[in-house]
TORGUNU-148895 format. One line per 10 residues: for each residue z, x, y of N, C-alpha, C, O. Coordinates in steps of 0.05 Angstrom, whole numbers, always signed. Atoms other than C-alpha are relative to their C-alpha. Last residue first. Layout:
# TORGUNU-148895
Z,X,Y,Z,X,Y,Z,X,Y,Z,X,Y; ...
This chain:
# TORGUNU-148895
-22,+21,+4,+1130,-501,+2649,+4,+8,-25,+21,-3,-39; -18,-6,-11,+1091,-435,+2670,+18,-22,-4,+38,-17,+9; -10,-25,+9,+1039,-437,+2617,+28,+4,+17,+46,+15,+5; -14,+5,+26,+1023,-509,+2636,+17,+24,-12,+39,+20,-23; -22,+19,-10,+1014,-487,+2716,+13,-12,-29,+37,-17,-30; -23,-16,-18,+972,-424,+2698,+22,-21,+0,+43,-13,-10; -16,-15,+32,+929,-466,+2643,+21,+5,+18,+41,-9,+16; -14,+18,+21,+920,-517,+2707,+9,+12,-21,+30,+4,-31; -23,+11,-16,+900,-461,+2752,+17,-15,-16,+39,-7,-22; -25,-21,-6,+851,-426,+2712,+31,-7,+9,+53,+2,+1
-7,-12,+30,+820,-497,+2694,+21,+24,+3,+45,+21,-1; -28,+22,+10,+817,-514,+2766,+9,+4,-22,+34,+8,-23; -33,-14,+1,+781,-450,+2783,+24,-20,-1,+48,-17,+2; -4,-18,+16,+719,-484,+2763,+16,+13,-1,+24,+21,-23; -27,-16,-16,+718,-542,+2808,+1,+15,-26,+6,+1,-46; +6,-12,-30,+649,-580,+2800,+23,+14,+6,+25,+19,+30; +20,+3,-8,+676,-626,+2739,-1,+17,+26,+18,+14,+42; +6,+19,-15,+738,-601,+2711,-29,+4,+4,-41,+24,-3; -3,-12,-27,+738,-550,+2650,+2,-31,+15,+1,-51,+2; -6,+23,-15,+756,-560,+2581,+0,+8,+30,+18,+21,+40
+4,+9,-30,+737,-509,+2539,+1,-18,+18,-22,-23,+25; +25,+15,-6,+762,-519,+2464,-3,+3,+29,+12,-11,+41; +2,-18,-22,+811,-469,+2435,-35,-13,+7,-58,-6,+0; +27,+16,-9,+852,-517,+2401,-14,+18,+21,-5,+22,+43; +15,-28,+4,+917,-474,+2384,-28,-15,-6,-38,-11,-28; +15,-2,+31,+956,-540,+2363,-22,+22,+2,-38,+26,-16; -23,+7,+22,+1007,-530,+2423,-14,+1,-33,-5,+11,-54; -9,-30,+0,+944,-499,+2475,+26,-3,-30,+27,+14,-48; +19,-22,+16,+910,-563,+2456,+9,+21,-4,+6,+32,-26; +4,+13,+31,+971,-610,+2471,-25,+21,-16,-24,+30,-39
-26,-4,+19,+988,-574,+2530,-8,-6,-22,-10,+13,-39; -3,-34,+13,+920,-577,+2557,+16,+6,-12,+11,+21,-31; +17,-7,+23,+924,-659,+2543,-11,+33,-1,-21,+44,-21; -9,+13,+32,+981,-663,+2578,-18,+6,-17,-14,+19,-37; -19,-27,+4,+960,-621,+2645,+11,-16,-25,+26,+1,-35; +20,-20,-2,+900,-672,+2652,+13,+20,-11,+2,+34,-28; +12,+4,+28,+944,-729,+2638,-12,+19,-4,-14,+23,-28; -16,-11,+13,+988,-698,+2700,-11,-7,-29,-2,+6,-48; -6,-20,+4,+925,-690,+2741,+20,+4,-17,+21,+26,-26; -16,-7,-22,+897,-762,+2734,+2,+31,-10,-9,+39,-30
-27,-7,+12,+847,-764,+2669,+14,+14,+31,+8,+36,+41; -16,+7,-32,+779,-780,+2665,+24,+0,-9,+32,-6,-32; -19,+6,-1,+743,-740,+2599,+9,-9,+30,+5,+7,+48; -19,+5,-32,+677,-736,+2599,+22,-10,-9,+22,-29,-24; -25,+25,-11,+650,-708,+2531,+8,-3,+21,+18,+17,+31; -4,+7,-27,+589,-662,+2514,+18,-25,-2,+10,-46,-12; +7,+17,-24,+574,-648,+2436,+16,-5,+28,+40,-8,+23; -23,+24,-24,+587,-591,+2402,-18,-27,+9,-42,-28,+13; -2,+27,+21,+529,-564,+2344,+23,-9,+19,+29,-32,+12; -16,-7,+21,+539,-483,+2367,+7,-31,-14,+25,-35,-31
+6,-13,+32,+467,-479,+2395,+23,-6,-20,+18,-7,-44; -19,-12,+20,+474,-530,+2453,-5,+12,-22,-13,-1,-41; +7,-27,-8,+412,-545,+2497,+24,+17,-10,+25,+41,-6; -20,-5,-17,+405,-614,+2462,-4,+31,+4,-19,+44,-9; +2,-5,-24,+340,-642,+2453,+26,+13,+15,+29,+15,+40; -16,+5,-13,+343,-652,+2377,-3,+9,+25,-12,+32,+22; -31,-1,+6,+290,-657,+2331,+16,-11,+27,+12,-32,+39; -21,-5,-20,+225,-662,+2364,+21,+15,+0,+29,+32,+16; +10,-23,-7,+177,-645,+2296,+16,+7,+34,+17,+29,+43; -2,-26,+8,+224,-685,+2256,-18,+21,+16,-12,+44,+10
-27,-9,-3,+228,-741,+2302,+3,+31,-15,+11,+51,-3; -2,-11,-31,+154,-751,+2314,+31,+11,+1,+37,+29,+17; +16,-29,-5,+142,-749,+2239,+8,+11,+24,+13,+35,+28; -10,-26,+18,+197,-799,+2222,-10,+28,+14,+1,+48,+23; -19,-9,-13,+168,-844,+2278,+16,+24,-10,+25,+43,+4; +16,-20,-26,+99,-838,+2256,+22,+6,+10,+24,+28,+21; +7,-22,+9,+127,-859,+2179,-6,+15,+36,-2,+39,+40; -20,-13,+2,+163,-921,+2210,+0,+33,-12,+19,+48,-12; -5,+3,+32,+99,-945,+2242,+21,+18,-2,+24,+36,+13; -2,-31,+11,+106,-964,+2311,+9,-3,-28,+25,-18,-39
-5,-1,+29,+79,-1026,+2344,-3,+30,-4,-19,+47,+4; +5,-29,+21,+81,-1038,+2413,+12,-2,-26,+33,-13,-34; -18,-19,+6,+83,-1109,+2441,-12,+24,-9,-34,+25,-19; -3,-19,+19,+33,-1156,+2468,+23,+13,+1,+37,+12,+21; -23,-27,-3,+36,-1219,+2502,-6,+20,-15,-15,+11,-36; +22,-20,-13,-22,-1271,+2499,+13,+25,+9,+3,+42,+24; -3,+7,-30,+14,-1310,+2441,-25,+23,+14,-43,+36,+4; +4,-33,-3,-3,-1296,+2356,-5,-17,+35,-22,-34,+39; +19,-2,-21,+26,-1365,+2330,-8,+30,+17,+11,+44,+21; +17,-3,+7,+77,-1370,+2277,-34,-1,+14,-54,-6,+2
+5,+30,+13,+129,-1394,+2318,-31,-5,-18,-45,-24,-16; -23,+15,-8,+117,-1333,+2357,-3,-29,-9,-20,-45,-2; +2,+29,+18,+76,-1278,+2346,+31,-17,-1,+54,-9,-4; -32,+2,+10,+70,-1215,+2399,-2,-30,-20,-19,-47,-13; -1,+23,-12,-8,-1193,+2392,+30,-4,-6,+40,+4,-27; +7,+24,+25,-7,-1120,+2373,+13,-20,+17,+30,-17,+34; -5,+24,-11,-12,-1054,+2413,-4,-25,-10,-28,-31,-14; +19,+12,-12,-8,-987,+2387,+13,-29,+9,+37,-36,+9; +0,+27,-3,+38,-928,+2375,-32,-17,+4,-54,-6,+8; +23,+24,+7,+34,-864,+2358,+9,-26,+4,+28,-32,-11
-5,+14,+19,+88,-812,+2387,-25,-26,-5,-33,-39,+14; -15,-7,+24,+74,-751,+2424,+3,-15,-30,+1,-6,-53; +14,+3,+26,+15,-784,+2463,+14,+21,-24,+2,+31,-43; +5,-34,-6,+53,-770,+2528,-20,+1,-25,-34,+21,-25; +13,-7,-16,+59,-846,+2533,-14,+33,+5,-30,+42,+21; +23,+21,+3,+83,-858,+2469,-24,+10,+14,-45,+19,+5; +10,-13,+22,+141,-804,+2479,-34,-6,-4,-53,+10,-3; +7,-21,-9,+155,-841,+2542,-18,+25,-16,-37,+39,-8; +27,+10,-11,+159,-906,+2512,-7,+27,+12,-32,+30,+12; +23,-4,+13,+206,-868,+2464,-15,-15,+14,-34,-19,-2
+8,-31,+10,+251,-843,+2523,-20,-10,-27,-39,+7,-29; +14,-10,-19,+246,-914,+2561,-9,+31,-15,-31,+41,-14; +27,+8,+4,+270,-947,+2493,-10,+10,+23,-33,+5,+18; +3,+23,-9,+333,-902,+2493,-28,-16,+5,-46,+0,+11; +11,-10,-30,+349,-857,+2444,-2,-29,+11,+5,-50,+1; -25,+1,-19,+390,-860,+2376,-5,+4,+30,+11,+15,+44; -8,-29,-15,+335,-847,+2336,+19,+2,+17,+22,+25,+27; -3,-19,+26,+341,-916,+2292,+1,+31,+15,+20,+45,+9; -24,+0,+8,+357,-950,+2357,+5,+14,-23,+27,+24,-28; -20,-18,-16,+297,-928,+2392,+33,-4,-12,+52,+11,-5
+1,-35,+11,+251,-945,+2334,+20,+15,+27,+27,+38,+27; -17,-10,+26,+286,-1020,+2337,-8,+32,-2,+9,+48,-11; -27,+5,-5,+273,-1028,+2418,+8,+14,-32,+22,+34,-34; -2,-22,-8,+199,-1003,+2405,+30,-3,+7,+39,+19,+14; +0,+4,-33,+187,-1050,+2357,+14,+20,+12,+30,+34,-1; -30,+3,-19,+186,-1029,+2288,-8,-5,+26,-29,+5,+34; +7,-10,-19,+120,-1036,+2231,+23,-6,+21,+29,-30,+23; -6,-29,+2,+129,-1057,+2166,+2,+17,+24,+8,+40,+19; +7,-19,-21,+125,-1133,+2173,+15,+27,-3,+40,+29,-3; -27,-14,-16,+142,-1166,+2105,-11,+20,+24,-22,+42,+17
+6,-24,-11,+79,-1203,+2080,+26,+6,+16,+33,-8,+35; -15,-3,-22,+95,-1263,+2032,+3,+26,+12,+17,+42,-1; -28,-11,-1,+45,-1269,+1983,+14,+5,+24,+0,+13,+43; +4,-26,-14,+3,-1326,+1990,+21,+18,+2,+43,+11,+11; -10,+1,-22,+18,-1381,+1934,-4,+29,+14,-1,+50,+1; -8,-27,-10,-21,-1397,+1885,+7,-2,+19,-3,-18,+35; +3,-8,-24,-45,-1465,+1857,+15,+30,+1,+25,+38,-20; +11,-41,-6,-58,-1458,+1785,+0,+3,+22,-14,+23,+29; -10,-21,+22,-11,-1524,+1760,-16,+28,+7,-8,+50,-1; -35,-15,+0,-24,-1556,+1825,+11,+20,-19,+25,+40,-14
-25,+9,+27,-102,-1563,+1809,+20,+19,+7,+21,+43,+7; -14,-19,+11,-141,-1561,+1875,+18,-7,-24,+34,-26,-25; -21,-4,-13,-190,-1613,+1905,+16,+22,-24,+5,+25,-46; -4,-13,-22,-263,-1607,+1896,+39,+7,+14,+47,+22,+32; +0,-26,-3,-270,-1621,+1826,+7,+18,+28,+14,+41,+30; +32,-14,-1,-245,-1684,+1832,+1,+24,-1,+21,+36,+4; +1,-16,-19,-178,-1708,+1800,-26,+8,+9,-41,+15,-9
C-alpha cells in the first residue's frame, strides 16, 4: 500500500448531519397556522428566516427555500401567543343545520343545562325566537 492511499482500518466516516432547520410548511404545521401567516411574519421581520439552496439528490439547486430555526420559531410564538380576541378560552365553531336540527340542538343544550350562546349567523333575533319555540313545545 503506498503512503498516498488511505489505510482502510483508519478510515473515518464524515459525521452524519441532521438538518435542524425547518421549512416554511413544517414551521406552519408546528404552530398550527397557514404557511401564508408564517410567511407574513417573516416579511414583517417578526420571525427570522434565511434563504438556503434546495438540495435534491445531494446537489444544491438554483431554487431557494426559507429556512427557520426551531429556536427562532419558539421565540416568535412565545411573543405573539394566540391572536384570539376571546378572553374566556373558548373556540368558535360553525354549525350547519336546518331549522328542525337547530331546534333539537337548542333543546338538548337546555336539557343538559349547557349555557353556551348559540346564535344564527347574521340573524340575532332568531335565537330568541328559536328558544321561545323550544320552550313552548
